[in-house]
C-alpha positions as CSV (number, residue, x, y, z in Angstrom):
1,M,-107.0,79.0,78.9
2,D,-107.6,81.7,76.8
3,L,-111.2,81.9,75.3
4,S,-110.0,82.2,72.0
5,E,-107.7,79.7,72.2
6,A,-109.9,77.0,73.3
7,M,-112.8,78.3,70.1
8,R,-109.9,77.7,67.6
9,C,-108.6,74.4,69.0
10,A,-111.5,72.4,70.3
11,P,-111.6,69.5,67.9
12,T,-114.3,66.7,67.6
13,S,-112.1,63.8,69.6
14,R,-113.2,60.2,68.4
15,R,-110.5,58.2,70.1
16,F,-110.4,58.5,73.9
17,K,-107.4,57.1,76.6
18,P,-109.3,54.7,79.0
19,D,-108.8,56.9,81.8
20,L,-111.3,57.5,84.3
21,V,-112.8,61.2,83.9
22,P,-113.0,62.6,87.3
23,R,-116.1,63.6,88.5
24,E,-115.0,67.2,89.7
25,A,-114.0,68.1,86.2
26,L,-117.5,67.3,84.7
27,V,-119.0,69.2,87.3
28,R,-116.8,72.2,87.0
29,A,-117.3,71.9,83.2
30,L,-121.2,72.1,83.5
31,D,-120.7,74.8,86.1
32,S,-119.0,77.4,84.0
33,A,-121.7,75.9,80.6
34,R,-124.9,76.8,82.9
35,F,-123.8,80.6,82.2
36,A,-125.1,80.4,78.6
37,P,-127.5,82.7,77.0
38,S,-131.1,81.4,78.0
39,G,-134.2,82.8,76.6
40,G,-136.2,84.4,78.9
41,N,-133.6,83.1,81.5
42,R,-135.6,79.8,81.6
43,Q,-132.1,77.4,81.6
44,G,-134.3,74.4,80.2
45,W,-131.6,72.1,79.7
46,R,-130.7,69.2,81.4
47,V,-127.7,66.6,81.2
48,V,-127.7,62.7,82.5
49,V,-124.0,62.1,82.9
50,V,-123.8,58.4,81.9
51,E,-120.5,56.2,83.1
52,D,-122.3,53.1,83.8
53,A,-120.6,50.3,81.4
54,E,-124.0,48.6,80.7
55,R,-125.9,52.2,80.1
56,R,-122.8,52.9,77.9
57,A,-123.1,49.6,75.9
58,A,-126.8,50.3,75.4
59,L,-126.4,53.7,74.3
60,R,-124.1,52.3,71.6
61,D,-126.8,49.9,70.7
62,L,-129.1,52.1,70.2
63,Y,-126.6,54.5,68.2
64,L,-125.5,52.1,65.7
65,P,-128.6,51.7,63.5
66,R,-128.8,55.4,63.3
67,W,-124.9,55.8,62.5
68,R,-125.5,53.2,59.5
69,A,-128.5,54.9,58.3
70,Y,-126.8,58.0,58.1
71,T,-123.5,56.5,56.2
72,E,-126.1,55.2,53.5
73,Q,-127.7,58.7,53.4
74,T,-124.6,60.5,53.2
75,G,-122.3,57.7,50.9
76,A,-120.2,57.3,53.9
77,A,-121.0,53.9,53.5
78,R,-119.7,53.8,49.9
79,M,-116.5,55.6,51.2
80,L,-115.7,52.6,53.8
81,A,-116.5,50.0,51.5
82,Q,-114.0,51.5,48.3
83,P,-112.0,54.0,50.2
84,E,-109.4,53.7,47.2
85,S,-112.3,55.9,45.0
86,F,-112.0,58.4,47.7
87,D,-109.8,61.0,48.8
88,P,-107.7,59.8,51.8
89,A,-108.6,62.8,54.2
90,R,-111.8,62.3,53.9
91,V,-111.4,58.9,54.4
92,R,-109.7,58.9,57.6
93,M,-112.6,61.4,58.9
94,V,-115.2,58.8,58.0
95,R,-113.1,55.9,59.3
96,R,-112.7,57.5,62.9
97,A,-116.5,58.4,63.1
98,D,-117.1,54.7,62.4
99,D,-114.5,53.6,65.0
100,Y,-116.3,55.5,67.1
101,A,-120.1,54.7,66.5
102,N,-118.5,51.3,66.6
103,G,-116.8,51.6,70.2
104,L,-119.2,54.0,71.8
105,D,-119.2,51.7,74.5
106,R,-115.5,52.4,75.6
107,V,-116.1,56.2,75.9
108,P,-115.6,57.2,79.5
109,V,-118.7,59.3,80.0
110,H,-121.4,60.0,78.0
111,L,-123.3,62.9,78.4
112,V,-127.1,62.7,77.2
113,V,-128.5,66.4,77.0
114,G,-132.0,67.0,76.7
115,V,-134.2,70.7,76.9
116,R,-137.4,70.9,78.6
117,L,-140.1,71.4,75.7
118,D,-142.3,74.1,77.8
119,D,-138.8,76.1,77.8
120,L,-138.8,76.5,73.9
121,A,-139.7,79.5,72.1
122,V,-140.1,78.4,68.7
123,T,-140.5,81.8,67.1
124,D,-140.4,80.0,63.6
125,A,-142.7,77.8,63.7
126,E,-145.1,79.2,61.2
127,L,-142.8,79.5,58.7
128,P,-143.2,77.7,55.7
129,R,-139.6,75.9,56.4
130,Q,-137.9,73.5,58.7
131,S,-138.0,75.1,62.3
132,I,-134.8,75.5,63.7
133,V,-135.2,78.3,66.5
134,G,-135.8,76.1,69.2
135,G,-132.2,75.3,69.6
136,A,-131.2,78.5,70.5
137,S,-132.8,77.5,73.8
138,V,-130.5,74.4,74.1
139,Y,-127.3,74.7,71.9
140,P,-125.4,77.6,73.2
141,F,-125.5,75.8,76.5
142,V,-123.8,72.5,74.8
143,Q,-121.1,74.9,73.1
144,N,-120.3,76.2,76.5
145,L,-119.8,72.8,77.6
146,L,-117.7,71.4,74.6
147,L,-115.7,74.5,75.5
148,A,-115.5,74.0,78.9
149,L,-114.6,70.6,78.5
150,R,-111.6,71.8,76.3
151,A,-110.5,74.0,79.2
152,E,-110.4,70.9,81.6
153,G,-108.4,68.9,79.2
154,L,-110.8,66.9,77.9
155,G,-112.0,65.8,74.4
156,A,-115.5,65.6,73.3
157,A,-117.6,64.5,70.4
158,L,-120.8,65.8,69.8
159,T,-123.2,64.6,67.8
160,T,-127.5,64.2,67.4
161,L,-127.8,60.6,65.7
162,L,-129.1,59.6,69.4
163,V,-132.4,62.1,68.8
164,P,-134.1,59.4,66.3
165,A,-134.0,57.1,69.3
166,E,-135.5,59.6,71.9
167,A,-138.1,57.2,73.2
168,E,-135.9,54.0,73.6
169,V,-133.2,56.9,75.2
170,R,-136.1,58.4,77.4
171,R,-136.8,54.7,78.7
172,L,-133.4,53.6,79.3
173,L,-132.7,57.0,81.3
174,E,-135.9,57.1,82.7
175,I,-136.0,61.0,80.9
176,P,-139.6,62.5,81.3
177,D,-141.8,63.1,78.5
178,E,-141.4,66.9,78.6
179,V,-137.9,66.6,77.8
180,A,-136.5,66.3,74.3
181,L,-133.2,65.1,73.6
182,A,-131.2,67.5,72.5
183,A,-127.7,66.2,71.7
184,H,-125.1,63.3,73.1
185,I,-121.6,64.1,74.1
186,G,-119.0,61.9,74.2
187,V,-115.9,62.5,76.7
188,G,-112.7,61.1,77.8
189,Y,-109.1,62.1,77.3
190,R,-108.2,62.7,74.1
191,A,-105.6,59.8,72.5
192,D,-104.7,62.2,69.6
193,P,-102.5,65.1,70.4
194,W,-104.5,68.6,70.6
195,P,-104.5,70.3,67.0
196,Q,-102.9,73.9,67.2
197,Q,-106.0,75.3,65.2
198,L,-108.8,73.6,63.6
199,A,-109.3,74.2,59.7
200,R,-112.2,76.6,58.9
201,R,-113.3,78.8,55.7
202,P,-112.5,82.3,56.5
203,V,-114.5,85.2,57.5
204,S,-115.1,86.3,53.9
205,E,-116.8,83.6,52.8
206,F,-119.6,83.6,55.2
207,A,-119.9,87.3,56.3
208,F,-121.3,90.1,54.7
209,L,-121.7,94.0,55.1
210,E,-125.4,95.7,54.7
211,R,-126.7,93.5,52.3
212,W,-125.9,89.5,50.9
213,G,-122.8,89.4,48.9
214,Q,-120.9,92.7,49.9
215,S,-117.6,91.9,51.2
216,L,-117.1,93.0,54.8
217,P,-114.0,95.3,55.1
218,G,-110.7,93.7,56.6
219,A,-112.3,89.9,56.6
220,E,-110.0,88.9,53.9
221,C,-107.1,89.5,56.2
222,S,-108.8,86.3,58.7
């Protein structure tokens, strides 16, 4: 698959066929993903591949309380309870996310992504705001993995809602204390048609020339 095509049509997949995912497809995707940028070439990412039905059900049970708290926090719970009061497209998206959460045990493969804490270079740790830089040591790998899965014809759903359950996930999957939980990716063959292109804001809305707010010539054509 052409890289540009993969970047433009790799949606979050929340409905999956029950088909098994070939192990060789997962290995190929992980093999490609490992070439992600890595500060100091430390390559601190670690992945636990979960296929066992009981472990998938256990991950669902850890995920659901965090999903429900998230829906309350964002207003999605009210959207589910009173769908007639909201935009139908938005309601459809929330319903699919809710179905995904409740049926997480039926997603064929779960990829639990962690990162070795000693391999993080958190250069913004002393700034008077929430730190974000540490993610640069693992999320380029995660994005590579999503694109590699798309190239294999596999759908994927990336979330971070399991992260607050890090201690329980560590115990379940025997992850050592020096590895922090970074992401959860549900993987399988997509049940819905692939989109031709995702809906995204144009370049002109987020990219500027020389200073904030200064239009970037040519960006209006995107």
